[in-house]
Structure formats: structure tokens, C-alpha cells
C-alpha positions in Angstrom: 7.5 9.5 26.6 4.0 7.9 26.9 2.7 8.6 30.7 3.5 5.9 33.6 1.1 7.1 36.2 -1.7 8.1 36.2 -2.7 9.9 39.6 -5.9 11.3 40.5 -6.9 13.2 43.9 -10.4 14.7 44.8 -11.8 15.7 48.2 -16.1 16.5 48.6 -16.1 20.2 48.7 -13.4 20.6 45.7 -13.1 18.9 41.9 -11.6 16.0 41.4 -8.3 15.9 39.2 -6.1 14.1 37.5 -2.4 14.4 36.2 -0.4 12.5 34.0 3.4 11.9 34.9 6.5 9.5 33.8 8.7 7.6 36.4 11.8 10.4 36.1 9.8 13.6 36.8 6.8 12.5 39.0 7.3 12.7 42.9 5.4 11.1 45.9 3.7 13.8 47.5 3.4 16.6 44.7 0.8 19.0 46.1 -2.2 19.5 43.3 -4.3 23.0 44.1 -7.9 21.5 43.4 -10.8 24.1 42.6 -13.2 24.6 45.2 -16.7 23.4 44.3 -19.2 20.2 44.2 -18.4 18.0 41.6 -17.7 14.3 41.8 -17.5 12.2 38.9 -17.0 9.0 40.9 -13.2 8.6 39.6 -12.6 8.7 43.5 -14.9 7.6 46.6 -15.6 11.0 48.3 -18.4 9.9 50.9 -21.6 8.6 49.1 -23.6 5.6 50.5 -26.1 3.3 50.0 -28.8 1.4 51.7 -30.4 -1.6 50.2 -33.8 -3.2 51.3 -34.0 -5.2 47.7 -32.4 -9.1 48.0 -30.4 -8.2 45.0 -29.4 -4.6 42.9 -27.8 -2.5 45.5 -25.8 0.6 44.3 -22.1 0.3 43.5 -19.2 2.4 41.8 -18.1 0.6 39.4 -17.2 0.5 35.7 -20.2 -0.3 34.2 -20.9 -4.0 32.7 -23.8 -4.1 30.1 -26.6 -6.4 30.3 -29.5 -6.2 27.5 -33.2 -6.4 28.1 -33.7 -6.7 24.6 -31.5 -7.6 21.7 -31.2 -3.6 21.2 -32.2 -1.8 24.5 -29.2 -1.9 27.0 -30.3 -2.6 30.7 -27.0 -1.9 32.9 -25.0 1.0 31.3 -22.3 -0.8 28.9 -19.8 2.6 29.9 -20.1 5.9 32.6 -21.1 9.3 30.8 -18.2 10.1 28.4 -15.9 12.9 28.8 -16.0 12.7 32.4 -12.8 11.2 34.5 -12.0 7.7 33.9 -14.9 5.0 33.3 -17.0 4.8 37.0 -20.1 5.7 37.7 -22.3 4.8 40.4 -24.7 1.6 39.0 -27.2 -1.1 40.4 -25.5 -4.8 40.9 -23.5 -4.9 37.7 -22.0 -8.5 38.3 -20.8 -10.1 35.1 -23.6 -11.7 33.9 -25.1 -12.6 30.9 -28.3 -12.7 32.1 -30.0 -9.4 32.8 -31.9 -10.1 35.8 -29.1 -11.8 37.9 -27.9 -8.9 39.4 -31.2 -6.7 39.0 -32.9 -4.9 41.9 -35.2 -7.1 43.1 -37.9 -7.0 45.8 -37.4 -3.6 47.3 -35.6 -0.2 47.0 -31.6 0.8 46.9 -31.1 4.6 48.0 -27.7 6.2 47.1 -27.1 9.2 49.3 -24.7 12.3 48.8 -22.9 13.9 51.6 -23.8 17.1 52.6 -23.2 20.3 50.2 -23.6 23.5 51.1 -24.6 26.3 48.6 -24.3 29.5 50.9 -23.0 32.5 49.2 -23.7 31.1 45.8 -25.8 33.6 43.8 -28.1 31.1 41.2 -27.2 27.7 42.4 -27.8 24.8 40.6 -27.1 21.1 40.5 -26.8 18.8 37.7 -26.1 15.1 37.2 -26.5 12.3 34.8 -29.3 9.3 35.2 -29.6 5.9 34.1 -33.0 3.8 34.1 -34.3 1.0 32.3 -37.5 -1.2 32.9 -38.7 -3.8 31.5 -39.8 -7.7 30.8 -41.9 -9.7 33.6 -45.2 -10.4 33.8 -47.2 -7.4 33.1 -46.6 -3.7 32.1 -43.3 -2.6 34.0 -44.3 -0.5 37.3 -40.7 0.3 38.7 -39.6 3.4 39.5 -36.6 5.8 40.0 -36.4 8.8 41.9 -34.4 11.3 42.6 -34.9 14.3 45.4 -33.4 17.1 47.5 -32.8 16.6 51.3 -33.1 19.5 54.1 -32.9 18.4 57.5 -36.7 18.3 58.0 -37.7 17.5 54.3 -37.3 16.3 50.5 -38.3 18.0 47.6 -38.8 15.6 44.1 -36.2 16.5 41.4 -37.3 13.5 38.8 -39.8 10.4 39.0 -38.4 8.3 36.2 -40.8 5.3 34.8 -41.1 2.7 32.0 -42.3 6.1 29.9 -39.2 7.9 30.4 -36.0 7.6 28.1 -34.7 4.3 28.9 -31.2 2.8 28.4 -29.1 5.4 28.4 -27.8 8.3 29.9 -29.6 11.6 30.2 -29.5 15.0 31.9 -31.0 16.8 34.8 -30.2 20.0 35.8 -32.5 22.2 38.3 -32.0 25.2 40.1 -31.5 24.5 43.6 -33.7 27.7 45.1 -36.9 26.8 42.7 -37.1 24.1 45.6 -35.0 25.2 48.8 -35.1 28.5 48.6 -33.8 29.2 52.2 -31.9 26.1 53.2 -28.1 25.9 52.6 -27.0 22.7 54.0 -28.9 19.5 51.5 -27.6 16.5 49.9 -28.9 14.6 47.2 -31.1 11.1 46.9 -31.2 8.5 44.6 -34.0 5.7 45.2 -34.2 2.9 42.4 -37.3 0.5 43.4 -38.3 -3.0 42.2 -42.4 -2.8 43.2 -44.6 -6.1 43.0 -44.9 -7.6 40.5 -41.1 -7.7 39.6 -39.6 -6.7 35.9 -36.0 -5.7 35.0 -34.9 -3.1 36.9 -31.4 -0.9 36.2 -30.5 2.4 37.5 -27.3 5.0 36.9 -25.9 7.1 38.5 -22.9 9.9 37.1 -20.8 13.2 36.3 -23.1 15.4 39.6 -22.0 18.6 40.3 -23.2 21.6 42.5 -22.3 25.2 40.1 -23.4 29.1 40.4 -24.8 30.0 36.9 -24.6 33.4 37.7 -21.3 34.7 39.8 -20.0 37.1 40.7 -18.0 38.8 37.6 -14.9 41.3 38.3 -13.5 43.2 35.2 -15.9 41.2 33.0 -14.4 37.4 34.3 -16.3 35.4 36.8 -14.8 35.8 39.8 -13.4 31.6 40.9 -10.5 30.3 42.1 -7.8 31.3 39.8 -6.4 27.3 39.1 -9.8 26.4 38.5 -11.0 26.1 34.6 -12.5 29.2 33.0 -15.9 29.3 30.9 -17.2 32.3 30.4 -19.0 34.4 29.8 -21.6 31.1 31.4 -25.1 30.9 30.8 -24.3 32.7 28.0 -26.2 33.9 24.5 -23.8 33.3 22.5 -20.4 31.4 22.6 -17.5 31.6 25.1 -13.9 31.6 26.3 -11.3 29.7 27.9 -9.3 30.7 30.3 -6.7 28.1 31.8 -5.9 27.5 34.9 -1.9 29.0 35.9 1.0 27.3 34.8 -1.6 24.9 32.0 -0.7 24.9 28.7 -3.5 23.9 26.1 -3.7 20.9 23.6 -7.3 20.4 22.9 -10.7 21.1 23.2 -13.6 18.9 23.2 -17.6 20.0 23.7 -20.2 17.0 24.5 -23.7 17.4 24.0 -25.3 16.5 27.1 -26.5 13.2 25.7 -22.9 12.4 24.9 -22.6 13.1 21.4 -19.4 14.5 20.3 -20.0 18.1 18.6 -16.4 19.6 18.4 -12.8 18.6 19.4 -9.6 20.6 17.8 -6.6 22.6 19.1 -7.4 25.5 22.0 -6.8 28.7 20.5 -6.5 31.3 23.4 -9.3 34.3 23.3 -10.8 32.6 20.5 -15.3 32.1 21.1 -16.9 28.7 20.5 -20.2 27.5 20.6 -21.7 30.2 18.8 -23.4 27.7 16.5 -24.5 25.5 18.8 -28.2 25.2 19.6 -29.5 26.5 23.1 -28.5 23.8 25.8 -26.3 22.1 28.1 -22.7 20.8 27.5 -19.9 19.7 28.8 -16.6 21.6 27.7 -13.6 19.2 28.1 -9.5 20.5 28.0 -7.2 18.3 27.5 -3.4 19.4 28.4 -0.4 17.7 28.6 -0.4 16.7 32.2 -3.8 17.1 33.1 -8.0 16.6 31.6 -10.3 19.1 32.9 -14.0 19.7 32.1 -16.6 22.1 33.1 -20.3 22.2 31.9 -21.3 25.3 30.1 -25.2 26.5 29.3 -26.3 28.3 26.0 -29.7 30.4 26.8 -31.8 31.0 23.7 -31.9 34.7 22.3 -35.4 35.3 21.7 
């Protein structure tokens, strides 16, 4: 029987989960065991806020509606980042118009802020996300920016400043070691600001697949010690490949691996105890496991073996 319900549950500080069920088995009040940690694919509204000094183009959580800076270059995304839950992302403007200038950022800045997150107790916390930026058209050379920063209660540290020379019109991965920016602070938030400066050009921005993860989690008996209801990809990071440990009571159907530019590099039936990723080059990957009742995603880092 094809599923008739798609149920998504989540809260800030725990991973969002999605299950599919049928009329004759799904019961309102079903409990979800959500893995602990910060991961937001924007399938739900988990407390992000936005402010604007611009006349148009503020941040919205929505299914992206494509616009084009040129016949071959996207300005607003045509979809969210491939491989996460649902089809939503944070994007700017995003009205249903054929003209790219109708809803882009104009005459000011738009800022998106995460809720506070706490990294106390992590050995080596990392922040990762997917970002989008387009800057084109107008008079003269485009001069607008996308600025992504981490902030504690007193200061901010830049993670990325994108300009017209950055990769435009595509999803791009960003992954940083938080302790490199904040050696001691534990309570932090992310801020993403896109700005349209005089004399004015096409400006669009996007954010998807935000997560905080420990790249060096504690290990017990050779397996990272995490919530038993979480999908485990281990070792992570690694210099070779990885294996998959499923949450309790989950029966796997398939595994799909994506590069962080969204390109699919593997899709097959999951075989317990099999090692995956040995032939892949070093990099940051998204691992997606599809079970009969849920879709679970996590990240995997492969280091260069010098």
C-alpha cells in the first residue's frame, strides 16, 4: 500500500524526522524518537527570524521559485538542496514572477538569524550548510554581497563573504571548525546577510541544510557513542570508507550518497556491515538512507590519506 500520510516532526536541538504511514496504521499521538543535535533542513519552522532594511526581497522559508539572471544562469534557485527532507529552503524574495527584478533584494540588507545553539561538550564542533548567491545585471559591475557570520553575545566572526566573483547561481557547501573562530564561547548563533548596494543590481540568496556536528565524537568499543535512535555513519571522519548503523527497529531499504554540490555518486540497496565510500575522493558527503517508514540523512567527511 502506498503511504497516505507524510508526518514530519522536529524541534530545535534535535534532528527533524519524517515518517510515512497509511490510514489503517497511523495513530494521532504517535511518539517520535528524535536524535539529539542541531540539524535544520527547513522542513519545519524551528525559530529562525529575519529583519530587513530593504524595500523588497526579505528571507522566506519556501519552495524556491526559479528566476534567471541570463538565459543560462539561475538567479533565484529552482529547487532546494538535493537530498534533504522535503523541498523547502530559506530564499530571498521568491514571488511567482517571470521577471528576476520583481522580488530580488533592493535598496538595503536582509538578515536571517538562527536560534541560539550550544556546543558545550563537543570535542570538535563543526558547522555546515549550503549557501546560494546571485549578483548580476544592473549598471556597471555588480557590487553586492552575501555575508555569513557566527556570533556570540559580544562579537561576530566571518565565515564567508560572497561577491560577484564567487560561484553564482548554484548551491555551495560551507563547513568550518567552530573552535577556530570561537575557542571558548559555547552559546552561538548564525547570521546570514545579503545586501543590495548602490547603484543596484540583481541580488538573491539562499540557505539550506544547516547542521552542527562533532567531527571527533567519543568512541566506545570502536563505535561513536551517540543516541541509539540516530543513524550512525562511522568512522566519521575517515581516511577510507564508512559503515552504517541503523536506528533501533529500522529496516533499511537503500543508501544514496551525494557530493556536496548535489551530484549523486551512489544509490543501491543497503547491505549491513558493508563498507561504503572507499573509491570516493576526499571531501564532504551527504548520506541518505531510505527505510520503509522514514528517510534519514547525515554527513560524512573523507580526509586525504597522505
